[in-house]
gemmi code that builds the backbone of each chain (N, CA, C; Angstrom):
import gemmi

chains = {
    "A": [
        ("LYS", (-15.254, 13.307, 152.880), (-15.296, 13.725, 151.443), (-16.444, 14.591, 151.013)),
        ("GLN", (-16.038, 15.482, 150.023), (-16.876, 16.327, 149.829), (-17.925, 15.674, 148.629)),
        ("GLU", (-19.467, 15.732, 148.727), (-20.045, 15.296, 147.602), (-21.036, 16.271, 146.981)),
        ("VAL", (-21.244, 16.154, 145.906), (-21.906, 17.107, 145.211), (-22.866, 16.531, 144.343)),
        ("THR", (-24.080, 17.098, 144.599), (-25.452, 16.416, 143.866), (-25.940, 17.244, 143.261)),
        ("GLN", (-26.512, 17.073, 141.941), (-27.373, 18.192, 141.164), (-28.507, 17.385, 140.907)),
        ("ILE", (-29.933, 18.161, 140.921), (-30.976, 17.655, 140.539), (-31.925, 18.461, 139.974)),
        ("PRO", (-32.445, 18.399, 138.939), (-32.779, 17.157, 138.367), (-31.476, 16.698, 137.472)),
        ("ALA", (-31.448, 15.448, 136.778), (-30.350, 15.115, 135.983), (-30.429, 15.570, 134.799)),
        ("ALA", (-32.052, 15.822, 134.151), (-32.199, 16.564, 132.807), (-33.515, 17.191, 133.185)),
        ("LEU", (-33.709, 17.903, 132.194), (-34.855, 19.071, 132.377), (-35.389, 19.424, 130.698)),
        ("SER", (-36.592, 19.507, 130.615), (-36.883, 20.065, 129.345), (-38.107, 20.863, 129.425)),
        ("VAL", (-37.923, 22.030, 129.067), (-38.902, 23.048, 129.297), (-39.353, 23.802, 128.003)),
        ("PRO", (-40.368, 24.314, 127.839), (-40.875, 25.420, 126.625), (-40.218, 26.736, 126.756)),
        ("GLU", (-39.949, 27.091, 125.778), (-39.250, 28.660, 125.610), (-40.215, 29.562, 126.675)),
        ("GLY", (-39.336, 30.423, 127.263), (-40.284, 31.449, 128.101), (-40.112, 30.949, 129.737)),
        ("GLU", (-40.072, 29.761, 130.029), (-40.371, 29.584, 131.355), (-39.421, 29.901, 132.197)),
        ("ASN", (-39.438, 30.106, 133.412), (-38.656, 30.628, 134.326), (-38.214, 28.834, 134.963)),
        ("LEU", (-36.858, 28.556, 135.311), (-36.825, 27.209, 135.944), (-35.694, 27.385, 136.882)),
        ("VAL", (-35.383, 26.446, 137.770), (-34.413, 26.324, 138.991), (-33.828, 25.147, 138.746)),
        ("LEU", (-32.316, 25.239, 138.936), (-31.730, 24.005, 139.059), (-31.129, 24.081, 140.479)),
        ("ASN", (-30.912, 22.903, 140.867), (-30.454, 22.620, 142.114), (-29.094, 21.831, 142.332)),
        ("CYS", (-28.433, 22.178, 143.350), (-26.979, 21.698, 143.817), (-26.952, 21.848, 145.207)),
        ("SER", (-26.412, 20.318, 145.654), (-26.084, 20.459, 147.120), (-25.073, 19.809, 147.294)),
        ("PHE", (-24.325, 20.221, 148.408), (-23.228, 19.767, 149.039), (-23.019, 19.155, 150.461)),
        ("THR", (-21.957, 18.449, 150.735), (-22.211, 17.625, 152.099), (-21.256, 18.526, 153.231)),
        ("ASP", (-20.436, 18.955, 152.825), (-19.409, 19.942, 153.630), (-19.415, 21.236, 153.215)),
        ("SER", (-19.931, 21.895, 154.271), (-20.335, 23.390, 154.290), (-18.835, 24.006, 154.324)),
        ("ALA", (-17.436, 23.599, 154.637), (-16.327, 24.266, 154.559), (-15.940, 24.504, 153.407)),
        ("ILE", (-16.266, 25.555, 152.585), (-15.938, 25.910, 151.441), (-15.628, 27.102, 151.271)),
        ("TYR", (-14.739, 27.586, 150.157), (-14.359, 28.917, 149.869), (-15.442, 29.608, 148.990)),
        ("ASN", (-15.794, 28.714, 147.996), (-17.118, 29.502, 147.297), (-17.655, 28.382, 146.459)),
        ("LEU", (-18.659, 28.713, 145.618), (-19.401, 27.655, 144.752), (-19.449, 28.423, 143.562)),
        ("GLN", (-19.338, 27.565, 142.332), (-19.092, 28.263, 140.896), (-20.330, 27.481, 140.130)),
        ("TRP", (-21.121, 28.040, 139.461), (-21.993, 27.470, 138.418), (-21.337, 27.524, 137.039)),
        ("PHE", (-21.510, 26.455, 136.337), (-20.601, 26.578, 134.779), (-21.770, 25.852, 133.888)),
        ("ARG", (-21.521, 26.353, 132.633), (-22.351, 25.843, 131.465), (-21.412, 25.333, 130.653)),
        ("GLN", (-21.925, 23.940, 129.923), (-21.139, 23.366, 129.016), (-22.049, 22.894, 127.940)),
        ("ASP", (-21.500, 23.306, 126.863), (-22.100, 22.802, 125.693), (-21.369, 21.543, 124.959)),
        ("PRO", (-22.062, 20.761, 124.195), (-21.414, 19.513, 123.734), (-20.231, 19.505, 123.230)),
        ("GLY", (-19.145, 18.574, 123.494), (-18.037, 18.551, 123.052), (-17.155, 20.118, 123.326)),
        ("LYS", (-17.519, 20.866, 124.271), (-16.922, 22.004, 124.560), (-16.433, 22.078, 126.057)),
        ("GLY", (-15.526, 23.015, 126.156), (-15.356, 23.370, 127.556), (-16.462, 24.013, 128.517)),
        ("LEU", (-16.067, 24.116, 129.733), (-16.779, 24.997, 130.532), (-17.016, 26.608, 130.677)),
        ("THR", (-18.005, 27.101, 130.524), (-17.847, 28.544, 130.788), (-18.559, 28.921, 132.029)),
        ("SER", (-17.783, 29.754, 132.825), (-18.230, 30.371, 134.235), (-19.601, 31.072, 133.892)),
        ("LEU", (-20.558, 30.731, 134.584), (-21.434, 31.904, 134.514), (-21.620, 32.426, 136.125)),
        ("LEU", (-21.554, 31.998, 137.100), (-21.645, 32.916, 138.350), (-20.783, 32.060, 139.590)),
        ("LEU", (-20.001, 32.943, 140.276), (-19.475, 32.638, 141.529), (-19.843, 32.957, 142.857)),
        ("ILE", (-20.103, 32.431, 143.538), (-20.569, 33.108, 144.792), (-19.584, 32.416, 145.871)),
        ("GLN", (-19.275, 33.843, 146.492), (-18.293, 33.378, 147.730), (-19.029, 32.816, 148.772)),
        ("SER", (-18.090, 32.323, 149.936), (-18.948, 31.410, 150.857), (-19.514, 32.659, 151.945)),
        ("SER", (-19.377, 33.924, 151.921), (-19.812, 34.892, 152.594), (-21.019, 35.606, 151.980)),
        ("GLN", (-21.122, 35.218, 150.779), (-22.495, 35.721, 150.036), (-23.708, 34.925, 150.084)),
        ("ARG", (-24.504, 35.371, 149.535), (-25.982, 34.674, 149.613), (-26.400, 34.764, 147.945)),
        ("GLU", (-26.086, 35.395, 147.404), (-26.802, 35.240, 146.176), (-25.622, 36.221, 144.960)),
        ("GLN", (-25.828, 35.784, 143.402), (-25.392, 36.555, 142.863), (-26.239, 36.762, 141.349)),
        ("THR", (-25.990, 37.713, 140.754), (-27.114, 37.828, 139.473), (-26.505, 38.200, 138.613)),
        ("SER", (-26.421, 37.635, 137.317), (-26.000, 38.226, 136.112), (-26.961, 37.890, 134.785)),
        ("GLY", (-27.399, 39.188, 134.451), (-28.628, 38.954, 133.508), (-29.804, 38.405, 133.902)),
        ("ARG", (-30.200, 37.120, 133.141), (-31.133, 36.570, 133.418), (-31.234, 35.244, 134.574)),
        ("LEU", (-29.509, 35.148, 135.043), (-29.389, 34.034, 135.934), (-28.917, 34.935, 137.552)),
        ("ASN", (-29.814, 33.792, 138.253), (-29.633, 34.271, 139.632), (-29.430, 32.976, 140.257)),
        ("ALA", (-28.042, 33.123, 141.357), (-27.676, 32.076, 141.832), (-27.778, 32.412, 143.533)),
        ("SER", (-28.236, 31.336, 144.340), (-28.340, 31.527, 145.661), (-27.224, 30.482, 146.215)),
        ("LEU", (-26.748, 30.871, 147.244), (-26.000, 29.808, 148.089), (-26.554, 29.890, 149.642)),
        ("ASP", (-27.023, 28.642, 150.174), (-27.215, 28.628, 151.812), (-26.066, 27.590, 152.270)),
        ("LYS", (-24.973, 28.255, 152.576), (-24.108, 27.392, 153.166), (-24.258, 26.327, 154.347)),
        ("SER", (-25.130, 26.916, 155.132), (-25.492, 25.990, 156.347), (-26.329, 24.703, 156.192)),
        ("SER", (-27.156, 24.981, 155.025), (-28.037, 23.621, 154.605), (-27.093, 23.018, 153.342)),
        ("GLY", (-26.098, 23.539, 152.908), (-25.683, 22.841, 151.864), (-26.052, 22.510, 150.509)),
        ("ARG", (-26.686, 24.040, 150.064), (-27.564, 24.144, 149.043), (-27.370, 25.321, 148.204)),
        ("SER", (-27.506, 25.126, 146.797), (-27.542, 26.438, 145.935), (-28.467, 26.095, 144.810)),
        ("THR", (-28.965, 27.351, 144.528), (-29.913, 27.113, 143.428), (-29.389, 28.146, 142.157)),
        ("LEU", (-29.752, 27.570, 140.812), (-29.407, 28.388, 139.741), (-30.929, 28.953, 139.297)),
        ("TYR", (-31.432, 30.164, 139.228), (-32.483, 30.334, 138.614), (-32.450, 31.069, 137.406)),
        ("ILE", (-33.048, 30.460, 136.158), (-32.920, 31.123, 134.923), (-34.243, 31.684, 134.803)),
        ("ALA", (-34.338, 32.863, 134.241), (-35.677, 33.517, 133.796), (-35.759, 33.392, 132.454)),
        ("ALA", (-37.107, 33.316, 131.715), (-37.675, 33.495, 130.619), (-36.479, 32.596, 129.806)),
        ("SER", (-36.569, 31.290, 129.899), (-35.550, 30.511, 129.121), (-35.369, 30.705, 127.731)),
        ("GLN", (-34.726, 30.248, 127.021), (-34.467, 30.627, 125.605), (-33.962, 29.398, 124.981)),
        ("PRO", (-34.102, 29.166, 123.804), (-33.564, 27.596, 122.962), (-32.102, 27.853, 123.256)),
        ("GLY", (-31.225, 28.955, 123.219), (-29.818, 28.888, 123.197), (-29.402, 28.895, 124.622)),
        ("ASP", (-30.292, 28.525, 125.947), (-29.668, 28.259, 127.157), (-29.741, 26.722, 127.194)),
        ("SER", (-29.866, 26.109, 126.306), (-29.985, 24.537, 125.992), (-28.546, 24.253, 126.306)),
        ("ALA", (-28.148, 23.497, 127.236), (-26.721, 23.178, 127.548), (-26.687, 22.299, 128.765)),
        ("THR", (-25.705, 21.914, 129.172), (-25.549, 21.030, 130.733), (-24.867, 22.167, 131.574)),
        ("TYR", (-25.457, 22.242, 132.657), (-25.245, 23.199, 133.972), (-24.596, 22.259, 134.970)),
        ("LEU", (-23.471, 22.927, 135.419), (-22.593, 22.195, 136.336), (-22.682, 23.024, 137.445)),
        ("CYS", (-22.274, 22.587, 138.752), (-22.177, 23.430, 140.031), (-20.750, 22.836, 140.398)),
        ("ALA", (-20.125, 23.383, 141.157), (-18.867, 23.070, 141.709), (-18.532, 23.836, 142.963)),
        ("VAL", (-18.042, 22.966, 143.752), (-17.694, 23.659, 145.258), (-16.094, 23.479, 145.506)),
        ("ARG", (-15.512, 24.831, 145.999), (-14.231, 24.534, 146.211), (-13.649, 24.917, 147.721)),
        ("ARG", (-12.540, 24.267, 147.888), (-11.904, 24.433, 149.311), (-10.325, 23.691, 149.015)),
        ("GLY", (-9.449, 24.636, 148.386), (-8.375, 23.942, 147.776), (-8.774, 23.173, 146.460)),
        ("ASP", (-8.912, 21.881, 146.661), (-9.577, 21.018, 145.638), (-10.848, 21.924, 144.941)),
        ("MET", (-11.622, 21.004, 143.984), (-12.648, 21.313, 143.755), (-13.345, 20.370, 142.963)),
        ("ARG", (-14.884, 20.427, 143.451), (-15.714, 18.985, 143.379), (-16.808, 19.499, 142.544)),
        ("PHE", (-17.160, 18.742, 141.476), (-18.128, 18.936, 140.637), (-19.309, 18.168, 140.968)),
        ("GLY", (-20.653, 18.425, 140.503), (-22.061, 17.824, 140.624), (-21.927, 17.016, 139.017)),
        ("ALA", (-22.391, 16.138, 138.946), (-22.935, 15.601, 137.653), (-23.274, 16.556, 136.730)),
        ("GLY", (-24.085, 17.505, 136.805), (-24.529, 18.341, 135.921), (-26.454, 18.191, 135.621)),
        ("THR", (-26.832, 19.414, 135.128), (-28.430, 18.812, 134.609), (-28.356, 19.401, 133.106)),
        ("ARG", (-28.748, 18.402, 132.497), (-29.015, 18.797, 130.956), (-30.230, 19.253, 130.799)),
        ("LEU", (-30.052, 20.603, 130.225), (-31.564, 21.409, 130.065), (-31.604, 21.652, 128.608)),
        ("THR", (-32.906, 21.152, 128.183), (-33.399, 21.515, 126.816), (-34.382, 22.532, 126.961)),
        ("VAL", (-34.293, 23.525, 125.993), (-35.307, 24.682, 126.046), (-36.021, 24.433, 124.458)),
        ("LYS", (-37.493, 24.081, 124.495), (-37.943, 23.690, 123.181), (-38.583, 25.270, 122.814)),
        ("PRO", (-38.371, 25.497, 121.532), (-38.901, 26.677, 120.826), (-40.573, 26.579, 120.900)),
    ],
    "B": [
        ("GLU", (-5.887, 38.083, 123.723), (-7.227, 37.485, 124.306), (-6.592, 36.716, 125.473)),
        ("ALA", (-7.551, 36.867, 126.519), (-7.133, 36.151, 127.903), (-7.683, 34.772, 127.652)),
        ("GLN", (-7.031, 33.653, 127.845), (-7.241, 32.534, 127.377), (-6.502, 31.575, 128.235)),
        ("VAL", (-7.011, 30.073, 128.563), (-6.274, 29.148, 128.850), (-5.924, 27.938, 127.529)),
        ("THR", (-4.993, 27.850, 127.080), (-4.562, 26.997, 126.056), (-4.280, 25.662, 126.247)),
        ("GLN", (-4.782, 24.532, 125.699), (-4.264, 23.036, 125.643), (-3.898, 22.690, 124.551)),
        ("ASN", (-2.936, 21.816, 124.559), (-2.351, 21.347, 123.085), (-2.131, 19.977, 123.663)),
        ("PRO", (-2.076, 18.865, 122.723), (-3.250, 18.809, 121.654), (-4.745, 19.142, 121.884)),
        ("ARG", (-5.150, 19.197, 120.971), (-6.911, 19.016, 121.057), (-7.371, 17.482, 120.991)),
        ("TYR", (-6.539, 16.599, 120.227), (-7.184, 15.446, 120.085), (-5.716, 14.412, 120.223)),
        ("LEU", (-5.717, 13.244, 120.645), (-4.523, 12.596, 120.742), (-4.770, 11.124, 120.854)),
        ("ILE", (-4.129, 10.226, 119.955), (-4.399, 9.017, 120.074), (-3.039, 8.349, 120.358)),
        ("THR", (-2.764, 7.462, 121.113), (-1.476, 6.809, 121.336), (-1.607, 5.337, 121.849)),
        ("VAL", (-0.799, 4.826, 122.104), (-0.816, 3.333, 122.323), (-0.270, 3.255, 123.969)),
        ("THR", (-0.638, 1.945, 124.429), (-0.439, 1.788, 126.041), (1.081, 2.029, 126.300)),
        ("GLY", (1.564, 2.563, 127.196), (2.997, 2.837, 127.794), (3.640, 3.643, 126.882)),
        ("LYS", (3.073, 4.548, 126.187), (3.996, 5.436, 125.139), (3.723, 6.740, 125.992)),
        ("LYS", (4.674, 7.320, 126.751), (4.704, 8.346, 127.570), (4.247, 9.617, 126.888)),
        ("LEU", (3.332, 10.562, 127.279), (3.210, 11.712, 126.597), (2.762, 12.653, 127.577)),
        ("THR", (2.935, 13.779, 126.764), (2.400, 15.225, 127.528), (1.164, 16.061, 127.084)),
        ("VAL", (0.404, 16.657, 127.749), (-0.542, 17.404, 127.430), (-0.096, 18.751, 128.021)),
        ("THR", (-0.134, 19.795, 127.090), (0.739, 21.050, 127.712), (-0.609, 22.093, 127.939)),
        ("CYS", (-0.467, 23.082, 128.997), (-1.381, 23.926, 129.283), (-0.980, 24.905, 129.753)),
        ("SER", (-1.311, 26.439, 128.993), (-0.618, 27.703, 129.259), (-1.935, 28.470, 129.552)),
        ("GLN", (-1.687, 29.475, 130.513), (-2.431, 30.589, 130.468), (-1.947, 31.958, 130.520)),
        ("ASN", (-2.504, 32.922, 129.758), (-1.713, 34.183, 129.807), (-2.379, 35.244, 130.546)),
        ("MET", (-2.897, 34.960, 131.751), (-3.602, 35.846, 132.885), (-3.036, 35.870, 134.037)),
        ("ASN", (-1.780, 35.381, 134.115), (-0.878, 35.484, 135.545), (-1.606, 35.087, 136.504)),
        ("HIS", (-2.442, 34.038, 136.178), (-3.208, 33.274, 137.227), (-2.155, 32.488, 138.086)),
        ("GLU", (-2.498, 32.383, 139.482), (-1.839, 31.534, 140.665), (-2.138, 30.210, 140.481)),
        ("TYR", (-3.288, 29.899, 140.453), (-3.999, 28.568, 140.545), (-4.347, 28.098, 139.300)),
        ("MET", (-3.775, 26.660, 138.971), (-4.048, 26.029, 137.917), (-4.213, 24.503, 138.266)),
        ("SER", (-5.219, 23.820, 137.621), (-5.681, 22.724, 137.544), (-6.049, 21.600, 136.511)),
        ("TRP", (-5.911, 20.377, 136.881), (-6.382, 19.542, 135.607), (-7.518, 18.676, 136.090)),
        ("TYR", (-8.525, 18.302, 135.001), (-9.689, 17.475, 135.465), (-9.644, 16.332, 134.359)),
        ("ARG", (-10.230, 15.527, 134.498), (-10.891, 14.328, 133.339), (-12.474, 14.448, 133.579)),
        ("GLN", (-12.853, 14.217, 132.386), (-14.480, 14.251, 132.453), (-14.774, 12.809, 131.640)),
        ("ASP", (-15.522, 11.974, 132.376), (-16.016, 10.435, 131.870), (-17.458, 10.538, 131.958)),
        ("PRO", (-18.417, 9.955, 131.029), (-19.356, 9.699, 130.798), (-20.013, 8.738, 132.443)),
        ("GLY", (-21.096, 9.175, 132.697), (-21.407, 8.800, 134.128), (-20.677, 9.415, 135.386)),
        ("LEU", (-19.409, 9.647, 135.067), (-18.522, 9.955, 136.289), (-18.336, 11.365, 136.306)),
        ("GLY", (-18.709, 12.209, 135.531), (-18.624, 13.649, 135.664), (-17.080, 14.410, 135.698)),
        ("LEU", (-17.007, 15.369, 136.136), (-15.681, 15.945, 136.038), (-14.904, 15.682, 137.449)),
        ("ARG", (-13.638, 15.155, 137.257), (-13.059, 14.865, 138.581), (-11.505, 15.345, 138.368)),
        ("GLN", (-11.221, 16.181, 139.443), (-9.779, 16.741, 139.590), (-8.557, 15.791, 139.615)),
        ("ILE", (-7.719, 16.154, 138.940), (-6.411, 15.007, 138.883), (-5.423, 15.679, 139.825)),
        ("TYR", (-5.167, 16.751, 139.418), (-3.989, 17.640, 140.253), (-4.247, 19.047, 140.231)),
        ("TYR", (-3.769, 19.839, 141.285), (-4.044, 21.242, 141.151), (-2.901, 22.158, 141.954)),
        ("SER", (-2.576, 23.291, 141.462), (-1.262, 24.036, 141.949), (-1.852, 25.551, 142.379)),
        ("MET", (-1.338, 25.565, 143.579), (-1.679, 27.133, 144.030), (-0.848, 27.953, 143.738)),
        ("ASN", (0.385, 27.582, 143.417), (1.145, 28.608, 142.940), (2.704, 27.880, 142.495)),
        ("VAL", (3.575, 28.494, 141.677), (4.831, 27.915, 141.423), (5.453, 27.037, 142.415)),
        ("GLU", (5.810, 25.890, 141.971), (6.423, 24.714, 142.793), (5.607, 24.014, 143.621)),
        ("VAL", (4.279, 24.342, 143.847), (3.165, 24.161, 144.494), (2.311, 23.198, 143.812)),
        ("THR", (2.219, 21.851, 144.147), (1.224, 20.956, 143.515), (0.860, 19.990, 144.523)),
        ("ASP", (-0.776, 19.704, 144.319), (-1.431, 18.923, 145.226), (-2.346, 17.926, 144.445)),
        ("LYS", (-2.306, 16.808, 145.128), (-3.293, 15.675, 144.311), (-4.567, 16.166, 144.446)),
        ("GLY", (-5.436, 15.825, 143.496), (-6.980, 15.960, 143.553), (-7.421, 14.464, 143.825)),
        ("ASP", (-8.703, 14.493, 143.172), (-9.402, 13.086, 143.694), (-8.890, 11.496, 142.872)),
        ("VAL", (-8.336, 11.994, 141.700), (-7.911, 10.825, 140.850), (-6.453, 10.916, 140.187)),
        ("PRO", (-5.308, 11.082, 141.323), (-4.103, 11.468, 140.650), (-3.283, 10.265, 140.123)),
        ("GLU", (-3.742, 9.119, 140.366), (-2.765, 7.796, 139.850), (-2.731, 7.723, 138.460)),
        ("GLY", (-1.579, 7.689, 138.093), (-0.984, 7.405, 136.665), (-0.753, 8.578, 136.308)),
        ("TYR", (-0.719, 9.841, 136.782), (-0.488, 11.189, 136.402), (0.522, 11.808, 136.990)),
        ("LYS", (1.397, 12.770, 136.198), (2.217, 13.561, 136.955), (2.135, 15.137, 136.413)),
        ("VAL", (2.519, 16.016, 137.151), (2.475, 17.631, 136.816), (3.641, 18.121, 137.291)),
        ("SER", (3.605, 19.257, 136.901), (4.899, 20.160, 137.377), (4.797, 21.564, 137.158)),
        ("ARG", (5.037, 22.451, 137.982), (4.796, 23.921, 137.907), (6.289, 24.916, 138.272)),
        ("LYS", (6.916, 24.571, 136.957), (8.176, 25.366, 137.140), (7.986, 26.806, 136.866)),
        ("GLU", (6.788, 27.146, 136.011), (6.822, 28.579, 135.797), (5.081, 28.772, 136.020)),
        ("LYS", (4.753, 30.408, 136.157), (3.412, 30.487, 136.461), (2.483, 30.229, 135.731)),
        ("ARG", (2.978, 30.230, 134.133), (1.832, 30.198, 133.034), (1.471, 29.020, 132.635)),
        ("ASN", (2.497, 27.666, 132.748), (2.485, 26.744, 132.196), (2.443, 25.454, 133.444)),
        ("PHE", (1.313, 24.710, 133.125), (1.068, 23.283, 133.808), (0.752, 22.026, 133.097)),
        ("PRO", (1.968, 21.665, 132.690), (1.688, 20.494, 131.768), (1.331, 18.913, 132.644)),
        ("LEU", (0.588, 18.146, 131.808), (0.330, 16.801, 132.570), (0.886, 15.939, 131.889)),
        ("ILE", (1.270, 14.982, 132.579), (2.552, 13.935, 132.145), (1.875, 12.585, 132.352)),
        ("LEU", (1.397, 11.767, 131.424), (1.360, 10.507, 131.533), (2.518, 9.275, 131.297)),
        ("GLU", (3.216, 8.772, 132.301), (4.354, 8.276, 131.813), (4.366, 6.874, 131.068)),
        ("SER", (2.957, 6.050, 131.563), (2.751, 5.006, 131.014), (1.139, 4.768, 130.683)),
        ("PRO", (0.874, 5.547, 129.724), (-0.571, 5.502, 129.542), (-1.090, 3.907, 129.540)),
        ("SER", (-2.464, 4.080, 129.902), (-3.380, 2.937, 129.842), (-4.812, 3.219, 129.396)),
        ("PRO", (-5.403, 2.233, 128.617), (-6.648, 2.333, 128.113), (-7.711, 2.936, 129.013)),
        ("ASN", (-7.461, 2.902, 130.473), (-8.272, 3.448, 131.388), (-8.184, 5.039, 131.533)),
        ("GLN", (-7.143, 5.480, 130.819), (-6.998, 6.850, 130.781), (-7.540, 7.651, 129.499)),
        ("THR", (-8.306, 6.734, 128.892), (-8.882, 7.352, 127.756), (-9.975, 8.220, 128.272)),
        ("SER", (-10.231, 9.607, 127.912), (-10.914, 10.482, 128.551), (-10.906, 12.016, 127.896)),
        ("LEU", (-11.889, 12.828, 128.058), (-11.477, 14.240, 127.883), (-11.104, 14.792, 129.127)),
        ("TYR", (-9.628, 15.521, 128.952), (-9.147, 16.367, 129.877), (-9.142, 17.845, 129.793)),
        ("PHE", (-9.529, 18.216, 130.726), (-9.414, 19.932, 130.867), (-8.419, 20.522, 131.877)),
        ("CYS", (-7.920, 21.491, 131.137), (-7.044, 22.550, 132.220), (-7.544, 23.560, 132.487)),
        ("ALA", (-7.807, 24.242, 133.751), (-8.152, 25.090, 134.103), (-7.240, 26.281, 135.182)),
        ("SER", (-7.732, 27.447, 135.276), (-6.736, 28.297, 136.191), (-7.634, 29.478, 136.798)),
        ("SER", (-7.357, 29.883, 137.804), (-7.825, 31.039, 138.527), (-6.938, 32.121, 139.101)),
        ("LEU", (-7.317, 33.418, 139.051), (-6.244, 34.437, 139.568), (-5.863, 33.961, 140.963)),
        ("SER", (-6.615, 33.714, 142.133), (-6.209, 33.235, 143.208), (-7.034, 31.940, 143.531)),
        ("PRO", (-6.313, 31.165, 144.131), (-6.645, 29.862, 144.653), (-7.947, 29.689, 145.522)),
        ("THR", (-8.396, 30.629, 145.991), (-9.682, 30.533, 146.612), (-11.054, 31.515, 146.132)),
        ("GLY", (-10.757, 32.544, 145.748), (-11.933, 33.526, 145.594), (-12.225, 34.068, 144.307)),
        ("SER", (-11.565, 33.536, 143.129), (-11.744, 34.116, 142.032), (-12.352, 32.775, 140.876)),
        ("PRO", (-12.915, 33.072, 139.772), (-13.454, 32.192, 138.922), (-12.621, 31.417, 138.420)),
        ("LEU", (-12.909, 30.102, 138.030), (-12.317, 29.165, 137.318), (-12.278, 29.299, 135.806)),
        ("HIS", (-11.303, 29.246, 134.831), (-11.592, 29.500, 133.639), (-10.804, 28.196, 133.009)),
        ("PHE", (-11.517, 27.684, 132.034), (-11.261, 26.463, 131.359), (-10.678, 26.373, 129.911)),
        ("GLY", (-9.754, 25.617, 129.721), (-9.543, 25.388, 128.212), (-10.538, 24.690, 127.616)),
        ("ASN", (-10.217, 24.415, 126.083), (-11.198, 23.847, 125.236), (-11.037, 22.328, 125.201)),
        ("GLY", (-10.148, 21.644, 126.250), (-10.168, 20.304, 126.304), (-9.400, 19.697, 125.357)),
        ("THR", (-8.801, 18.269, 125.870), (-7.855, 17.359, 125.079), (-8.548, 15.981, 125.093)),
        ("ARG", (-9.074, 15.360, 124.251), (-9.498, 14.422, 123.853), (-8.372, 13.169, 123.579)),
        ("LEU", (-8.283, 12.527, 124.641), (-7.153, 11.512, 124.333), (-7.671, 9.842, 124.241)),
        ("THR", (-7.237, 9.319, 123.459), (-7.529, 7.800, 123.353), (-6.344, 7.058, 123.581)),
        ("VAL", (-6.439, 6.071, 124.228), (-5.102, 5.171, 124.237), (-5.690, 3.649, 124.028)),
        ("THR", (-4.849, 3.051, 123.018), (-5.460, 1.982, 122.700), (-4.433, 0.700, 123.065)),
    ],
}
model = gemmi.Model(1)
for chain_id, residues in chains.items():
    chain = gemmi.Chain(chain_id)
    for i, (resn, *xyz) in enumerate(residues, 1):
        res = gemmi.Residue()
        res.name, res.seqid = resn, gemmi.SeqId(i, " ")
        for name, pos in zip(("N", "CA", "C"), xyz):
            atom = gemmi.Atom()
            atom.name, atom.element = name, gemmi.Element(name[0])
            atom.pos, atom.b_iso = gemmi.Position(*pos), 0.0
            res.add_atom(atom)
        chain.add_residue(res)
    model.add_chain(chain)
structure = gemmi.Structure()
structure.add_model(model)
structure.setup_entities()
């Protein structure tokens, strides 16, 4: 059974810092991995999707990498801003979809 | 506007009273799915559908039913709700079952007393 783990569970940083969020999964037989953002009381917003054949994806200040063989993905956020404060979730997909518990990020002004 | 629409946003009901939460997408997506989100347990998949008339169990299907009679709709049915089904529910869809991003609805907060 696929297990997805995100570390750390919570992170607080000052504005302007670059930061890395981690996601690990136990079964490398996946179609893709997706990173989401969730604001309190809201739905999930898709940030980046990495296909199993890809190594990384970039969108603006966000860069996600995937190492399928080691079961790891990282989400890099450059020059963090208070508006980046949210919970970030990763999910792996193979037919079904399994989510990590998320990393709650707080960016202080 | 391309979106996944869930209704209702909030629902309070009593144990045993059948209810349906609707989900509709206007993007011609093949894949649709339902999740519940609980504190400390995260997001867990209830059911998913790869296409019309094709549904599969996710991680926590007990106590739920779904149907996919047409491409745009994927209702979640609770035949006899119980208090342990109190949760935040999300519907999501994607263009293909494997390779495209998942788009989420805004959620339905269900309370069963």
